[in-house]
PyMOL CGO cylinders between C-alpha atoms (Angstrom):
from pymol import cmd
from pymol.cgo import CYLINDER

trace = [
    CYLINDER, -113.89, -8.24, 199.62, -115.40, -9.31, 202.95, 0.3, 1, 1, 1, 1, 1, 1,
    CYLINDER, -115.40, -9.31, 202.95, -111.89, -9.96, 204.31, 0.3, 1, 1, 1, 1, 1, 1,
    CYLINDER, -111.89, -9.96, 204.31, -110.86, -6.42, 203.34, 0.3, 1, 1, 1, 1, 1, 1,
    CYLINDER, -110.86, -6.42, 203.34, -113.97, -4.97, 204.99, 0.3, 1, 1, 1, 1, 1, 1,
    CYLINDER, -113.97, -4.97, 204.99, -113.36, -7.03, 208.13, 0.3, 1, 1, 1, 1, 1, 1,
    CYLINDER, -113.36, -7.03, 208.13, -109.74, -5.79, 208.21, 0.3, 1, 1, 1, 1, 1, 1,
    CYLINDER, -109.74, -5.79, 208.21, -110.98, -2.20, 207.89, 0.3, 1, 1, 1, 1, 1, 1,
    CYLINDER, -110.98, -2.20, 207.89, -113.49, -2.77, 210.70, 0.3, 1, 1, 1, 1, 1, 1,
    CYLINDER, -113.49, -2.77, 210.70, -110.77, -4.21, 212.91, 0.3, 1, 1, 1, 1, 1, 1,
    CYLINDER, -110.77, -4.21, 212.91, -108.49, -1.25, 212.19, 0.3, 1, 1, 1, 1, 1, 1,
    CYLINDER, -108.49, -1.25, 212.19, -111.28, 1.23, 212.99, 0.3, 1, 1, 1, 1, 1, 1,
    CYLINDER, -111.28, 1.23, 212.99, -112.42, -0.75, 216.02, 0.3, 1, 1, 1, 1, 1, 1,
    CYLINDER, -112.42, -0.75, 216.02, -115.96, -1.11, 214.64, 0.3, 1, 1, 1, 1, 1, 1,
    CYLINDER, -115.96, -1.11, 214.64, -118.27, -3.84, 213.41, 0.3, 1, 1, 1, 1, 1, 1,
    CYLINDER, -118.27, -3.84, 213.41, -118.49, -5.10, 209.84, 0.3, 1, 1, 1, 1, 1, 1,
    CYLINDER, -118.49, -5.10, 209.84, -121.81, -3.34, 209.30, 0.3, 1, 1, 1, 1, 1, 1,
    CYLINDER, -121.81, -3.34, 209.30, -120.41, -0.02, 210.59, 0.3, 1, 1, 1, 1, 1, 1,
    CYLINDER, -120.41, -0.02, 210.59, -117.38, -0.37, 208.30, 0.3, 1, 1, 1, 1, 1, 1,
    CYLINDER, -117.38, -0.37, 208.30, -119.66, -1.05, 205.32, 0.3, 1, 1, 1, 1, 1, 1,
    CYLINDER, -119.66, -1.05, 205.32, -121.81, 1.98, 206.20, 0.3, 1, 1, 1, 1, 1, 1,
    CYLINDER, -121.81, 1.98, 206.20, -118.74, 4.23, 206.35, 0.3, 1, 1, 1, 1, 1, 1,
    CYLINDER, -118.74, 4.23, 206.35, -117.35, 2.86, 203.10, 0.3, 1, 1, 1, 1, 1, 1,
    CYLINDER, -117.35, 2.86, 203.10, -120.69, 3.45, 201.36, 0.3, 1, 1, 1, 1, 1, 1,
    CYLINDER, -120.69, 3.45, 201.36, -120.74, 7.03, 202.67, 0.3, 1, 1, 1, 1, 1, 1,
    CYLINDER, -120.74, 7.03, 202.67, -117.22, 7.55, 201.35, 0.3, 1, 1, 1, 1, 1, 1,
    CYLINDER, -117.22, 7.55, 201.35, -118.25, 6.10, 197.99, 0.3, 1, 1, 1, 1, 1, 1,
    CYLINDER, -118.25, 6.10, 197.99, -121.25, 8.41, 197.80, 0.3, 1, 1, 1, 1, 1, 1,
    CYLINDER, -121.25, 8.41, 197.80, -119.03, 11.40, 198.49, 0.3, 1, 1, 1, 1, 1, 1,
    CYLINDER, -119.03, 11.40, 198.49, -120.40, 12.18, 201.93, 0.3, 1, 1, 1, 1, 1, 1,
    CYLINDER, -120.40, 12.18, 201.93, -118.01, 13.28, 204.62, 0.3, 1, 1, 1, 1, 1, 1,
    CYLINDER, -118.01, 13.28, 204.62, -116.87, 10.42, 206.82, 0.3, 1, 1, 1, 1, 1, 1,
    CYLINDER, -116.87, 10.42, 206.82, -118.19, 10.65, 210.37, 0.3, 1, 1, 1, 1, 1, 1,
    CYLINDER, -118.19, 10.65, 210.37, -115.79, 11.11, 213.21, 0.3, 1, 1, 1, 1, 1, 1,
    CYLINDER, -115.79, 11.11, 213.21, -114.27, 7.86, 214.41, 0.3, 1, 1, 1, 1, 1, 1,
    CYLINDER, -114.27, 7.86, 214.41, -115.71, 6.59, 217.65, 0.3, 1, 1, 1, 1, 1, 1,
    CYLINDER, -115.71, 6.59, 217.65, -112.85, 5.83, 219.98, 0.3, 1, 1, 1, 1, 1, 1,
    CYLINDER, -112.85, 5.83, 219.98, -113.30, 2.54, 221.78, 0.3, 1, 1, 1, 1, 1, 1,
    CYLINDER, -113.30, 2.54, 221.78, -111.59, 1.76, 225.06, 0.3, 1, 1, 1, 1, 1, 1,
    CYLINDER, -111.59, 1.76, 225.06, -109.09, -0.50, 223.25, 0.3, 1, 1, 1, 1, 1, 1,
    CYLINDER, -109.09, -0.50, 223.25, -108.33, 2.18, 220.68, 0.3, 1, 1, 1, 1, 1, 1,
    CYLINDER, -108.33, 2.18, 220.68, -108.09, 4.80, 223.43, 0.3, 1, 1, 1, 1, 1, 1,
    CYLINDER, -108.09, 4.80, 223.43, -105.57, 2.64, 225.29, 0.3, 1, 1, 1, 1, 1, 1,
    CYLINDER, -105.57, 2.64, 225.29, -103.55, 2.22, 222.10, 0.3, 1, 1, 1, 1, 1, 1,
    CYLINDER, -103.55, 2.22, 222.10, -103.70, 5.96, 221.43, 0.3, 1, 1, 1, 1, 1, 1,
    CYLINDER, -103.70, 5.96, 221.43, -102.56, 6.73, 224.97, 0.3, 1, 1, 1, 1, 1, 1,
    CYLINDER, -102.56, 6.73, 224.97, -99.69, 4.26, 224.60, 0.3, 1, 1, 1, 1, 1, 1,
    CYLINDER, -99.69, 4.26, 224.60, -98.70, 5.80, 221.25, 0.3, 1, 1, 1, 1, 1, 1,
    CYLINDER, -98.70, 5.80, 221.25, -98.78, 9.28, 222.80, 0.3, 1, 1, 1, 1, 1, 1,
    CYLINDER, -98.78, 9.28, 222.80, -96.59, 8.08, 225.67, 0.3, 1, 1, 1, 1, 1, 1,
    CYLINDER, -96.59, 8.08, 225.67, -94.04, 6.50, 223.32, 0.3, 1, 1, 1, 1, 1, 1,
    CYLINDER, -94.04, 6.50, 223.32, -93.99, 9.59, 221.10, 0.3, 1, 1, 1, 1, 1, 1,
    CYLINDER, -93.99, 9.59, 221.10, -93.40, 11.79, 224.14, 0.3, 1, 1, 1, 1, 1, 1,
    CYLINDER, -93.40, 11.79, 224.14, -90.48, 9.64, 225.30, 0.3, 1, 1, 1, 1, 1, 1,
    CYLINDER, -90.48, 9.64, 225.30, -88.94, 9.71, 221.83, 0.3, 1, 1, 1, 1, 1, 1,
    CYLINDER, -88.94, 9.71, 221.83, -89.32, 13.48, 221.59, 0.3, 1, 1, 1, 1, 1, 1,
    CYLINDER, -89.32, 13.48, 221.59, -87.72, 13.84, 225.04, 0.3, 1, 1, 1, 1, 1, 1,
    CYLINDER, -87.72, 13.84, 225.04, -84.67, 11.93, 223.80, 0.3, 1, 1, 1, 1, 1, 1,
    CYLINDER, -84.67, 11.93, 223.80, -84.32, 14.27, 220.81, 0.3, 1, 1, 1, 1, 1, 1,
    CYLINDER, -84.32, 14.27, 220.81, -84.75, 17.60, 222.60, 0.3, 1, 1, 1, 1, 1, 1,
    CYLINDER, -84.75, 17.60, 222.60, -82.14, 20.30, 222.42, 0.3, 1, 1, 1, 1, 1, 1,
    CYLINDER, -82.14, 20.30, 222.42, -80.33, 20.27, 225.77, 0.3, 1, 1, 1, 1, 1, 1,
    CYLINDER, -80.33, 20.27, 225.77, -79.39, 23.93, 225.32, 0.3, 1, 1, 1, 1, 1, 1,
    CYLINDER, -79.39, 23.93, 225.32, -83.06, 25.00, 225.18, 0.3, 1, 1, 1, 1, 1, 1,
    CYLINDER, -83.06, 25.00, 225.18, -84.86, 26.06, 228.34, 0.3, 1, 1, 1, 1, 1, 1,
    CYLINDER, -84.86, 26.06, 228.34, -87.36, 23.65, 229.86, 0.3, 1, 1, 1, 1, 1, 1,
    CYLINDER, -87.36, 23.65, 229.86, -90.27, 25.89, 228.81, 0.3, 1, 1, 1, 1, 1, 1,
    CYLINDER, -90.27, 25.89, 228.81, -88.97, 25.96, 225.20, 0.3, 1, 1, 1, 1, 1, 1,
    CYLINDER, -88.97, 25.96, 225.20, -88.60, 22.17, 225.24, 0.3, 1, 1, 1, 1, 1, 1,
    CYLINDER, -88.60, 22.17, 225.24, -92.16, 21.76, 226.52, 0.3, 1, 1, 1, 1, 1, 1,
    CYLINDER, -92.16, 21.76, 226.52, -93.51, 24.20, 223.92, 0.3, 1, 1, 1, 1, 1, 1,
    CYLINDER, -93.51, 24.20, 223.92, -91.71, 22.39, 221.09, 0.3, 1, 1, 1, 1, 1, 1,
    CYLINDER, -91.71, 22.39, 221.09, -92.98, 19.03, 222.33, 0.3, 1, 1, 1, 1, 1, 1,
    CYLINDER, -92.98, 19.03, 222.33, -96.58, 20.32, 222.43, 0.3, 1, 1, 1, 1, 1, 1,
    CYLINDER, -96.58, 20.32, 222.43, -96.30, 21.59, 218.86, 0.3, 1, 1, 1, 1, 1, 1,
    CYLINDER, -96.30, 21.59, 218.86, -94.93, 18.25, 217.66, 0.3, 1, 1, 1, 1, 1, 1,
    CYLINDER, -94.93, 18.25, 217.66, -97.60, 16.22, 219.44, 0.3, 1, 1, 1, 1, 1, 1,
    CYLINDER, -97.60, 16.22, 219.44, -100.50, 18.46, 218.31, 0.3, 1, 1, 1, 1, 1, 1,
    CYLINDER, -100.50, 18.46, 218.31, -99.28, 18.56, 214.73, 0.3, 1, 1, 1, 1, 1, 1,
    CYLINDER, -99.28, 18.56, 214.73, -99.30, 21.45, 212.27, 0.3, 1, 1, 1, 1, 1, 1,
    CYLINDER, -99.30, 21.45, 212.27, -102.22, 23.84, 212.66, 0.3, 1, 1, 1, 1, 1, 1,
    CYLINDER, -102.22, 23.84, 212.66, -103.19, 23.35, 209.01, 0.3, 1, 1, 1, 1, 1, 1,
    CYLINDER, -103.19, 23.35, 209.01, -103.93, 19.66, 209.63, 0.3, 1, 1, 1, 1, 1, 1,
    CYLINDER, -103.93, 19.66, 209.63, -105.73, 19.90, 212.96, 0.3, 1, 1, 1, 1, 1, 1,
    CYLINDER, -105.73, 19.90, 212.96, -109.09, 20.54, 211.30, 0.3, 1, 1, 1, 1, 1, 1,
    CYLINDER, -109.09, 20.54, 211.30, -108.86, 17.38, 209.15, 0.3, 1, 1, 1, 1, 1, 1,
    CYLINDER, -108.86, 17.38, 209.15, -108.05, 14.95, 211.95, 0.3, 1, 1, 1, 1, 1, 1,
    CYLINDER, -108.05, 14.95, 211.95, -110.90, 12.47, 212.28, 0.3, 1, 1, 1, 1, 1, 1,
    CYLINDER, -110.90, 12.47, 212.28, -110.05, 11.47, 215.84, 0.3, 1, 1, 1, 1, 1, 1,
    CYLINDER, -110.05, 11.47, 215.84, -110.69, 14.97, 217.23, 0.3, 1, 1, 1, 1, 1, 1,
    CYLINDER, -110.69, 14.97, 217.23, -113.69, 17.27, 216.99, 0.3, 1, 1, 1, 1, 1, 1,
    CYLINDER, -113.69, 17.27, 216.99, -113.30, 20.20, 214.60, 0.3, 1, 1, 1, 1, 1, 1,
    CYLINDER, -113.30, 20.20, 214.60, -112.29, 23.42, 216.30, 0.3, 1, 1, 1, 1, 1, 1,
    CYLINDER, -112.29, 23.42, 216.30, -113.40, 26.34, 214.18, 0.3, 1, 1, 1, 1, 1, 1,
]
cmd.load_cgo(trace, "trace")
């Protein structure tokens, strides 16, 4: 079980004790706190965003105007509006 907790902590970029605290909160039915983004995680997120943008650029409709392409890319990167409030890596916008 400790190995699983350590893996979870590594994935979240936190310590073992922080991972245990979050897992206990989840088990008790409390809402999970927002994930704290570390510099390593932020770098990974930036890299993922960059790669996603390049992939989207390759798949764009060449017949669409540049403003339409940019608008479509923004919508894809932001995700569906219904799911934006449940993302744990961003503050809730109500």
